[in-house]
N, C-alpha and C positions, 0 to 999 in steps of 0.2 A: 099727494099722489091720488089720482082717479081711479075710480073702481075698474074702468077698462084697462088702465094700466097694469094693475096688479091681475087682471084676468090674463092680460097678454103675458105677462112673466109666468104667470102659473102654467100656462099652457106650453110655453117655451121651454120651461125648466125640466130636466130629466127627473124621474121618480126616484127618490131614495130608496135602496134596499135596505130591508129592516132585518135585523137579527137579534137573537136575546144571546148577548154576550155576557150579561151581567145576571146574577140570580139574586132577587130581592129577599131579605130575610128580616124578620123583627128583632130588634135588639131588646132583651130584657134584662130586668135589674139583677145583679148578681145574686141577692139575699132573697129576690121574690122572683122567680120564673113565669109568673103570670103577670107580671105587672112591667111596664117600661122602667127605665133607670130612674131612681130617686130624683136625680138632679132635674130631669123634665117634669116633675110633678106639677109645678106652676108655670106653665108655659106662657100664658099672657103677660108674666112678669119678665120674660126674658127679652133683653134689647138687642144684643148682638151675639152672635155665636160665630167663633174663628176657629182657625188652625193655627199652631204655634210651634217652635221647637220644643216646649215642655208638654205638650198635649192639645186638649181641645181647651179653649177658653169660653168661657160662659161668662157675660155680663148682664146684669139685671138693671130694672128702673130705679134700683135703690142704691146705685153707685158701687156695688159690688161686683168683685171679679172672682171667677172660680176656676181653677185647674183642674180638669178631669183626666183620669188616665185611660186605659184601654177599656176597662170594665165601667166606665164612666161613673166613675166615684170622685168625689169631692176630695183631692188630695192637698188642696191649698185653696186658700180665698183671704181676700183682703178689701177693705173697702176703698175703692180708688177715687171716688169723688163724693164727699161727704154731702148729704142732704139733696144729693142730685141723682143723675142717671149717666151711663155711660153710652155714646151714641156710636162711636167708632173706635175699632181697634185694627192694629196691624203689629206684625212681629218680623223681626229679622236677626238673625244670628243671636238669639236671646235678649234682643233689646225690644221692650213691647212700647209702642206709642199708643196713648189713649186720648180721647177728645170726649169730654162730658160737659154736664151742666151741673152748676152747684148753687146753693141758695143764697150764697154769700156776694156772688158776681153776676150780673146779667150776661156778660160774655161767655162765649164757651172756653174753657180751660184745656190747654195742651200740657200732657203730663207724660213724661219719659220714665220706663222702670229699666230696671236690670234684674231680668227673671234669676238670673244666676249668682246674686248676692242678695243677703238679707240683712235688713236693719237690725241691729243687736236689741234697740230699744223697742220698736213695735213688732217685730219678727215678720213683718212684711217685706216684699222686695224693695231693693234700695232705690227709692225715687231720686233720679238724675236731675229733672228739670219740671218746673211748674210755672207755665206763662199763660197769659190772657191771648185771646185769638181775636184781635180788634182791627178793623179796617174802616176808617171814617168814625163819624160821631154815633153812628147807631149800629149797634150790634146785629150781626146776621147769622143764622145758625149755619152748621158745617153740613156739606151735601155729601162729599166725599173725601177720600184721604189716600195717600200714595207714598210710598218710602222705597227710595233705591237699595239696591242688593247690598251696595256698599256702605249703606247709612250715611252717604255724602251728602244727599239731598233729600227733603221732605216738601211734599205739595200739599196743600189744603185746598179744597174747592168750596165756595161758597153758594148759598143759595141766590145770592144777588148778581151771579155772574162773575164774581172775583177769585183770581186764582194767586195764592201766596205760596212763594219758593222761599225755602230756607237752606242755605247753602252753606257748604262744610259743617254739617250738623257734627259728623264724627270727630273733626278737630275740636268742636267746640265741647264735646263732651269729655274728651280727653285732656284739654287745656285748664279746666275751671270746674270748682265743685260748687259755685252758686247754683241756685236753684232757677234763677231768673236769667242766667248767664247763656242767652241763645243769641245766636247772630239776627239783625234785624231782618224780617222778610222782605223779599223782592215782590213786588205786584208785577205779575205777569199779564194779566189779563182783566179788564173792567169791562163787563157787558151786562149792564142792569136787566135787560130784556132775555138774557140767555142763562139760565141757573145750570151751574156744573153738575153734570150728571156721571162722569165717570173721569178718574185719572189713571195713568200708567206709566213707567219708567221703562225707556228701552236703554239697556246698559251699553258702553261701549264694547267694539267687537272689531273682527278682522276688516269688514268692509265699511264701517264706520267708527271712527276713535273717539267720537264725542257721545256725551249723555243727551238723550232726548227725551222729552216728556210729552206724552199723548194728553190732550184733554177733550173731552166730549160734552157737548152742551145739547140742549133740547133743539138746537137749530143747525149745528154742524160740528165738525169734528177738526180739531186744531193739533199743530204740531209745533213743539217749541223746542230750540237748542239750548240745553240747560247749563252746558260746559263748553269749554273752548273759546277760542276766537271767533266771534260772532254771535255769542249768546245774548247779545241785547237786541239782535234783528227781531223785526215784526214775525209773527207766528205765520206757520204755511197752513193753508185750509187744504186738508187732504180729503173732505168730505162735504159736501154742501149741505147733506142731510144729517141731522144729530140723532140721538137716541134717549129713551127714558133715564130715569134713576136704575141704577143696577144692571141695565143692559148694556154696559161697556165694560171690556175686561180684556186684560193682556192674554196674548195666547200662551201655551204651555212653555214655549221656548223664549217668551218675554222679548219677541223681536218685532211683532205688530199687534195692534188693537183690534178686538174683534167687537163689532157693532151689530147688535140684534134689534131689528124693526120688525114690524109685523108682517111684511112682506117677504124679507130675505134675511140672510145673515151677510156681513161684509167683513172683509178683512182690509185693513187700513195700514199702510207703512209710511215711512216717512217723505215718500216720493209721492204718495197719492193713494187714492182707493184701488184695491187689488181685485182679488178675485171675490166672487160671490156666490153664495148658494141659497136658491129659492126654498123657501120654508115658512109656509103662510102661517098665520095664527098670533093671537097675543101672546105676549111675552112680560113675565113681571120680572124676571132676573136671570141672569147667565152667569155660569161658574166653570171655572177650568180644573180638570182632574186628568193629571198625566197629558196625556196627547188627546183627551176627550173635552168637548165642550158640553156643559150639562144647562139645559135650557126649562126654566121652570114657568109654567103658564099660570096667569092669575086664576082664581076659583070661578068655577062655572057650574051651571046646573047640566048634568049629563043627559043625552037623550040618543035613541036607538038611531036617530037620522042625521047624526053628528058626522063630518065629512072624516074624522079620524078611526081608522079600525080598532085603534086601542080602545077610543071611548065607548064604540060600539059594542066591542067584546065584553067591555067591564059592566056595560047596562045590562047585556045578555045573561051574564054570570052572577051578578050581584043585585040582592034585593034591598034598595035603600029608602029610606022614608021621602016623602015628598020635599022638594026644595032643599035638597042635601048638596052644598058644595062640593065640588072634588077639583084637583088640581094635576095638571098632566106634566111629568117629569121625562124629557127626553135627554137621552145621552147621545152625543154626535161624534162620529170620527172624521173631523173635517177633512185629513189628509187622504183616506180611502172612501170619502165620500158615502158614509153607510151610517145607518142608525143602528147603534150596538145596544141600546135598550130604549123601550117607551112603557111607561107605567102611569097608573092614576093613583092618586092619595086622598082618601075622605077628608073633609074638613079644611082642605088647601095646606100648602106647604109654608112651615113658618122659616126655616133655615135650610141650607144646604153647605155642608162643609167634607173638604176633601183631607182625610187623615189617614196615616198607617195604611196607605195604598187601597182604601175604600172610598167610597162616597156615602156619606150619612145624610138621610133626609129626614128632618124634624118637621111633623106636622102641627097643626094648630091644637089638636086635642093631646099633644104631648106623647104621641107616637113616635119611636125613633125607629127607622129602617136602614138596614146596611145594603147597599148595592156592592156586591161582591164580583169581581171580574172572573170569567172562567179562563182555566189554564188555556194557554196558546195552542197547545195539540187538540184541545177539544173544540177550540173556534176553528180550527183548521180542517177539522173533520165534519164540521158543518158544512162549510165551503165547498170541501170536496164532495159530499153527499149532492150539492147543487152544482157541481160542475165550475164553479167559480173560482177558476185557478188563476186568473189574473188578479183577482181580488185577494187570493190567498198569498200571493207573491208580494203585493202591496203591503198586506198585513203583516209579513215577515220582515219586509225591510223597516216598516215602523217600529216593530217590537223589537228590532236587532237582533233576530235569530242567527245563529252561527251558519256559515257557509254550507256544511253538510246539510243542515234542514232546509235551507233553500234549495239546494241542487235535489233534494227529494221532492220538493213541489215542482219542479221543473221535470223531473223524471214521470210524476203522476200526471202532469199536464201532457207530456209528449205522448204517453200511453193513450190518454184519452183521445188526442189527436189521430194517433196512429189507427185507432179503432175505429175512427170515423172517416179514415182514408185519405186525410190531409197529412200526405207524408212529408211535404215541404215544411208545414208548420210543426210538425212532430220533430223533424230534424233540427229546426231551431231552438228547439227546448232542450233536446238531447246534447247538443252543442256545450250548452250552459252547464251541463252536468259533468264534462270534462274533469278530471281531478278527483271527483268523488264518487264516481258509478265506474264501475267495471266496463271497459269498453267492449268487452264480448257481450254484455247485455244488449248492447245497440247495434252492435255489428250483425249478430244473429238475425235483427229483424230485417235488416236492408240488405242480405245476401242476394235476394231474388234480382234477375237482371234486370227488371223494370225499374228497380230503385237503385241501381248501381250509382247513378248520378249522386244522389243522397247520400250514399256511403262514402263516396269520394270528398263530398264536403265535410264529413265528420272525420275523415282519415287526416285531411290536410290541418284542420284546427288541432287535431289530437297531437300532430308533428309540429305545428307552430307553437304549440306551448310546451314542447319538450318531455311529453308524457307517452310518447310511443316507443315500443318496443321492435325487436327485430321482425316479428311476425306481422305487425301492423305495416311497418315499411314494405314489406313482401306482398302484402295485400293491395296497398295502394298502387305500387308499382305496377303490378298485376293488372290491375284495373285500368291504370293508363295506356299500358300496352295492349289490352284486349279493346278498348275503345279507340286506340291509334289516336289518343290525343297526345299529340307531339309538343304543341303548345304549353299544355298544362304541365307536361313531363319535363319541358324545359324550365318551367317557372317553378316548378318543384325542385329539381336538380340545383338550380342557382340561386336557392334561399339562401339568405344572409346567414352567416354561421353565427352561432352564439359564442360572446366573448368568454375565455376562459377565465377562472376565479382568481389566478395570479395575475391578469392582465396582458399576460404574453400572447400577442398577437399570432405567432406561429403556433400555438397550441389552442386554437380556436377550434370548436366542435361544430359539424352541423346538426340541425335539430332533427335527424334521425339517425337510424343506426346505419352508419357508413357500410360496412362490411357487407351488410344485407343490401342495400343499394346497388352497391358494384356487383355482386353475385346476380341480382334478378335482371339489371340491364345486360349484362354479359349472355343471360340465359335468352333473354327475348331479343337479341341481335341488335341491341343498340349500343354498340362499341362507344361511339362518340361521347353519350352520356356517362357511361362507365369511365372511360379514360379522362373525362373531365373533372370528375370527382376524385378520381386516384390521382390525378395531378394537382388538382387544388388543395387537397388535404395532404400532400405528400407521402401518399401511398405508393413508394416506389416500385415494390414488388409487383403490386396489382395493376399498376399502370403498365410496367414492361409486360406482364403476363397477357393483358389486351393487345397489345401492339404487337407483339411476337405471336402469341398462340392464336388469337383472334382475327386481329386485323391485319396481320402479316405485314405490317407497316414497319421494316426493319430500320430504314433511315431515319425516322422519328425516334424510334427506341434508342439507336445509337446515339443521336444527337442528346438525347434525355440524359442517358447514362454519363455522357460526357459531362453534364451540368451539375452532377451529383457531388456531395463530397466523397472524399478517398474511401471512406470505410464503405458507405454504400454502394458506391461503383464497384468495388472489390466484390462484395457480396452478391451483387446482381448479375455482373459478369460471371461469376462462379457458376450461375445458374444458366444463364442464357447466351454464355459466350458459344458454345459450340453451333447451337442454330444460327446465330449472327455470322460465324465464319462461313457457314454453308451457303448463305445468300449475299453477304456482302465481306468476302474474304479480305480484300486490301483494306478497306476502311476499318474493320474489326481488328485486324492484324495491327495496323499502326494505332489504334486506340489501345489495345493493351500493351503496346510498347510504351505508350506514353505514360501509363498507368505504371508499369513496372520501374520505369526509371523516374518517376515524380514529375512530369511534365505536364500532367492535366491541370487545367483552370476552371475552378468553379464559378468563375464570376463572367464566364462568357453569356452575354445577352442573346436576345431573339434575333436581332438582325444578324450577329456574328453567325449564329447557328444557320439561318437561312442562306447567308453567303456560301457557309461550308456545304449545305445541300446542293446548291447551284454548280459549286465547282467540284463536285465529288464524281464528275463523269468520267474522269481519269484518274487513276491512283497518283500519280506525280503531283497534280495540282492539289488534290486533296491533302496529301502529307506537307506540300509546300504551306499550305492555309494553317496546318497545325503547328509546323515549325515557325510560322511567322509568330502566330498567338503566343507562343510559349517563349518566344526570344525577346519579346518586349522587355520582360522584366530584368534579363540577365544579360542582354547584350553588351553591356559595359563592361561586364565583370570576367565572363568566359565565353569561349566560342564552341558552341555546340556542334560537335561532329555531325555530318550528315548522315542520317539512319538510313539503312539499305531500305529500298522501297520494294513493294510487292512486285514491280515490273522487272526486278532481277533476280527473281525466284529461280530461273532456268539458266542464268549465266554462270555455269559451273565448267565451261570448256577451258577456261584459260588455265595456262599452267601455273602451279602454286611457286610462291617465292620459296626459296631454299630455306629459310628461317623466320619464324614468326616475329612480328615486332609489336611491341605493346608497350605501354610506359607505367602501367602500375596493376598489381594483383594482390591478393591478400598475402603473398609471400615476399614482396618487396618493400623497400623502405622507401617512403615518398620523397622523390627529389624534384627540385626546380631546374629549369634551364639555367638560369643565372640568379645569383643570391640578392635579394633585395637591399637597397640601400639600408643603412643603420637607422635613418631619420623616418623610414616608412614603416607604420604599423600594419602588418599584414594579418587581415581579419579572416580566420579559419571558416568555411562553412559550417552553420549549426547541425548538429545531428538531427537526422529526421527518420521517421519510421517510413518504410516503403514495403508495399505489399511484396509477399514470395512469388517468384514466376511459376514456381512449381505447383501451384493451385490451378494454372490454366494449361498445364500440359496435356491434359485428357481432352480440351477442346479440339488439338490438333489431330486427333487420330485418323480422320479423314481427308487432312489437308497437309500433308508433310512437308509440301514445298514452303507452306507459310510458315511453317513450324520452324524450319531453317532460318527465314529471314526474322522470325521474332526472336530466336534465341541468339543469333548475331547480333542483333540490333541492341538487344537488353544488354549482353556482354561489352559491346563496345561504348554505349552509352551510360550505363550505369557503373561498368567498373574500369572503363578503358581498356578493355581486352579483346583481341582480335588475333586472327591467324591470317589475316590479309595486311598487306603494307600499305595503310592508309594512316593519314594524320589523326592522333586523337587528341583529346583535351588532357592539359597536364594532371597528374594525379592528385595534387594538392587542392585541385578546382572541385573534385568530385565531394558531394556532401557525405559526412560520415555517418555509418549506420548505427542506429541506436543499439542495436543488438548484433554485436559483431560475429559472434560464433553462429547465429542463424545466417547471416549475410554469407559466412564461408561456407555454409553447408548450400545455401542457394547457389554460390559460384560452382561448387563441385557438380551438382545436380545440372546446370545448365552445359557445362562442358562434358559431362558423361553423355547426356542427351544428343547433345551436338555431334558427337563422335559415334553414337550409334545411329543417328541420321546419316551422317556422312557414309559411312559403310553400307545400310540398307538401301540407300538410295542410288549408291554406285554400282549395285550389283545388276542393273540393267546396262550401264555404260561400260563395263568391263574394268580390266585392270588400270588401264591409262586415264581413267577418268578424273576430271578435277576435284572431285568430292574426296576421292581416297589420296590425293596429293595433299588436301587440305586435312584429312584426319593424320596423315604421316607428320605434317608440319605440328600439329596439335599434339602428338606423341613425342616428337622431338623437342618441344618447347620445355623449358626449366622453370616456367614462370607460372604457366596456365595451370590453374587448379583442377586437375582431374584425378579420380580415383584409379590408381595403376591396377588394383585387382579387378574392380569392374571393366577397365579397359581391355585387360588381358582375357577376359571371358569373351567379350565381344568380338576382339580379333580373332579368338579362336572359332567362335561359332560363325563369323562371317568369312573363314578363310583369308585374313587380312596377314600374309606371311610377313612383309616388311614390318607391319605394326608389332605384330606378336614377338619377333627376334628383338625388335628394340626394346619391348617392354621386359623381356627375359633378361637384355643386358642391363637395363635400368634396375631390374629388381635383384642383379647379382646370380641369375639362375642360368648360369652357363653350361651347367650339364644338360639343362632342357634345351638349349639351343643345340648342343651337339646333338643329344637324342632325337632332336626334330630333324636335323638334316638327315640323320642315319634312318630315320622312319621314311622320310621322302625318298630314300635310295632303296631300301629294302623292300618297303610295300607299295609306294606309289611309283617307283623307279622313275623318278623327275631327273631329269639330264643335268648334269652339274651339281648334283646333291652331294656327290663324294668330294668334290671340290670345295663345296662350303662346309664339310666336315672337316678337312684339313686345314683351311682359313680359319675356322673357329678354334682348332687345337693351337695352331700356331699364335693366335690373338689372346687364348685365354690360357693356354697350358702354362706358362711361366708362374702364373699366380694360382693355378688349380692344378697340380701336376697329377690328381687323380683322374685328370680326363684321358691320359695318356693309355693307361690299361684298357679305358673303355674304347678308344679308337684303334687300340690293337686287337681288340676281338673284332671289332667291325672290320677291318682289312682283311683279317684272317678268317672270314665267314665265307669268302665267295673267291672262286678262283678266277674270274673274270676280273673283279674288284681288286684282285692282288695282283694280277698282271700290271693292271693300269698304274698301281701304286707301289710297285717294289721298291723302287728308290725311296719312297718316303716311308716304307716300312723299315728300312735299314735306319734312317734318322730317327725313328720312334724308339728302336732299340737300342740303340746308343744313348739316347736321352735316358731310357729308362735303367739301363746300367750305370750310367754316370752319376745319376741322382739317387740311384739305389732304391727306386720306385718299386719293384717288384725282385724277390729272389729269384735266382736263375731257375728254380725249379717250379716255381709258379708261372715263369715265361714258357718254360717248355710244356706244362700242363696246359696252358692257353694255346699254344701252337699245336700241340698233338692231340686237340679235342676233334680235329676232322683232318680229312686227307688233302687239305687244301696246301697248306704250307711243307715244301719239301726240305729234306735235310740239307741238301745243297745250299737252298737258299739262307740258311742260318749257321753254314758250316763254321765260318768264321768267327762268328760271334761266339759258338759253342765253344770252338777252341781257345777264345780268349777268356772266357769265362771258367773253363778247367785249370788254365794256366793261372788264373788270379786266384782261384781256390787253393791249388797246391802252394802257392805262395803264402797265403794267409795261414794255412795248415803248419809249414813250416815256421812261420814267425809265431804262431802261437805255441808250438813245442817249445821254440827257445826262450820263451817268457816262462812257460812252466818251469823249464829246468832252473833258470836263475831264481825264481821265486823259491824254488825247493832248497837250493844253495844257501839263500839268505836265510831261509827259516831254519836250516840245520845249525849254522853259526849264532844265530840268536839263542836256539835251545841249549847250545854249549855253553854260552856266556851265563844262562841262566843256573845251569847246573853248577858251573864253577863258583858263582857268587853265593849260591845256597848251601855249599860244602863249608862248615866251620873247620874242617881239618885241614883244609888246603889253604895255606897262607898266600896272600896276594902281595906281590912284589911291584912297587911303583917305581919306574924309569923316567919319570918326568922329571926336568931340569928347569923348566921357565914356568913362571906363574902364568895361569890361564885368564888373570884377569888384567895384568898390566904388562905382560910378556916378558917381565925382567926374570934375572937370574935368580932361580928358587933358592932361599937361604932359611934358616930356621930364625923363628918358629915358622912352619908351615903346615897346612891342612891338607890332606889327601881325601878324594871321595872315590867310591868305588867306580864311577863311571870313568877312570882315567883321568880326573881333572884336578889339579893340583892348585893351592893359592898360598900367598903370604898371609899370615894371620892379620895382618894390618890391612889386607885389600879386602876382607871380608867383614860384614858387618857383626856387631856383637850378637851372640846367640844364634848365629846363623848354622842351620843344620842340614841344609838342602845345597846342592851344587848350583850357583847362580845361573850357569848355561844351561843346565838341564831343567831347571825349574819352569821355566816357559814353555818347553815341550810337555813336560810332564801336566801341567796345569789345562794346557790345551787338550789333552787326552782326557783328562779327567772330566773336563766340562762336555766333551762329546758323549762319554759315557752317561753322564748326567741327563742331557738332552734325550739319548736314547732310551733311558729308563723312564724319563717322563711320557716320551712318545709311546712306549710299551703299553702304558695304560689308556691312551686314547684310542680307544678301538673304532669310533664313528669316523675319525680322521683317517684311520688304516684302511677301513673298509672304502672310503670314497676314493681315495688313492688308488686301492686296487681297481675299482670301477673306470678309473681312467687309464691307468698304467698296465693293468693286467699282471702277467707273468714277471715283468720287470721290476713291478713293484714288491711282489713276493720275494723275488730273488735279492733285492737290495735290502729287504727286511732282515734276511737270512744274514746278508753280509755283514749288517750292522748289529747283529746278535738279538734283534727285538725278539725273537722266539724264544730264547733261553738268555734272558739278561743278569748278568752278575751285578750285584749291588757295589756300589763305589766304595762303600766303607769295607766291604769283604775285600776289595782290590787295596785297600789301604793297610788293612791288617796285615795281608799277604806280603 
């Protein structure tokens, strides 16, 4: 290469940035801190210095190898090559390969040692192999050596341009114990004019599955495929220029070979020469340390005019004797394009070795220096002070710093750019801190109106990474609305949702706080965006709130509700049903009907909904659409009755039918019109849960007409109940409710409410309204489930007399009916009320005679009334007298309480009652006399029987048992009964004819005696019977009971 070419390359190449990332400290002997380690005392005798898994390996010109520890003390040594010297060493996985010369053979010797095993005889590491390296007839010295990481291949370069490759070395070492058992080497290259200056293996990787061997000669760089198919192919020339001995080495990743020449440093891959870094100057050797490249220059005389600032500083600070050589050691970071260290060493560099994370430099005068890398934070601080943040980021990536540390570098870089006014560049750095830096730190910097665009960028990235909270969402959306940037707002709102952790698409979440986004869009007036979010993520309540409260789009809200599942539909209609009824009464009423009867379909698609909206101009067409959509599934099973449409809300003028017609209620037994054939299996509808109509009652407060339509339709289609004469579906086709008790309560509530509506709405139409007729039909029904007590209150408060009387009759409150008509006559002076009183008495009096005294008082309360019903009064008195409902004195007291009734009016009744009383008195006197005569007779018999001095004469001539002529022996009893002895049982002491009567009397007395002690029973009978019970107790002797045994004894 010409001088002009080098000059051009030097001018074009960028200058390397110099830093002091390494501190150079001399290494002292552990026993003598004033001197270098003892192992390097005879530096000229050192032939090779290398690193290994056991420590630093030191080989001398006498064939010995020493293993040095961290204090550089000799911990183990042995003679590897007797009578010769060691020229090359390489270690992999505790296996050491040495090449040396011995006196016994002119050819170099290859020896392989196992540092982990010791020969028991010699105490040296176990020698695995020992063979000659010979190619051709003449021996040639070894110039370089390379061993693959897997120990599978060993390459040896000779000074005559020959490359020998030992394959399957690891298999050979494990399969045989013979020292010479090595596979025959393969000659890869024979180039007598090109000595081999460097070798290196590239192990297989993801990008290349084969093993490659790089070879550097003095004139070119070659690449061989060492394994796999095609390993016998010709080498590829990756660089037309070679390198000097020791100036070619594999990079720290063992992927490319680094070639150092005087004008520059080159990287060569298997495909060819890659990047090059201009660095002029002579180079004696290069080495790798971690991600660094260490370059050693040959010895030279320092001068103040030298191009290197390191040399000039050295000359200025150091006083050296004339003609003293120095060597320059430079540590390069090729990835970051910087010089990490540059220093000079007096007397030249003997060896450089990388071990224990440090670089050790051995000079020719036996001094050992340690280049210790500074900690990464300290290096970053050096870069921060020079505002080299990009270089700091590259350094952090090279050193593998954690993400928090890298983010902190971006933060400082962003602060630096922000202070310089480069807000765009600063935001690019702050965006890279998301997830590691508090967003508020960045947001506060860009709240100014002039920097709002940068703030939008940051907030967008914050949301895209899913790290934004509700405040960030609020700020971003407010920013969009202030800028009126609808395009970016659309893009943000329609951002693809994050998939849920369980893979359920329905549970996907947006990359922002959904509730906040909806709220901000509503506040800013972007109702379409808010409704889009609510609809997309199934926030039903929010969507309906927007459509109803904000956009007043009631048709879309109603269509949306119809598509929801039953539970969501029920909940949302409970909240917004009243508003929808006020704006869309017909459609909303029909939807509520369908929900309550379970006819809604959640599978209506958008086309069906659009069709429904177009056909909703009139109520019948909209309802027809709904009926059509509902009838598809069940058209073959049942016939759904036409529901009352909202167009018939005012059609109440038709006269009602006399009796209601219905087919099923909670009180009926389900029946079918004709029995199914025995061979046909009748499948009953499955029980289903349907919403309660009661929760929607409050929505119809301002729309009573639609309330009637709603209740009538629900009763008809859900339970098959109606007060109109319309055909209904069979009872057994109605689905059974899950909760029958709750369903019964719903039925009662519906009909109670309907009754109230009928009576309320009919007040404007008068007594002859169709609604009142419906109410009466409802009350007359024996099957419609309404609450009689509730109905009674309604009829009373609404002055619905027919219903009130009907309910009193149903409840058996006949006295209330009579009193009602009495009140109508006496208080309201209603015409014909007295006739209703007498009619009610005639209708209920037979079963309830207590009504006669009540009517008697009513008729005798007013002279005019009495004059109209004088004939009826006589009949009442006759009935009272005949049925003995009142004593005559009581009747007289009633009639004499005022001056209305004259004596002449009841003269005949009084004469009859006096005559009856005289007859009763005479009859009672006759009974009393007969009882007295009988008592005297009984007392006389008792006296005769108890007198022992008065003999008893028996005149009986016939046996009382067999009625035969009485003969001896015979037995006579004091009761005037006589028997044949043969007609009586043995030991019989009591008259058989009287024994039955006497036993009955004794049993009666025993019962009375027992009852005399049961005071609770007697008290309860007194409460019911009063004086008659007390009189009966005296007659039975309960007040003074004589014991039965006393009677027997007497």
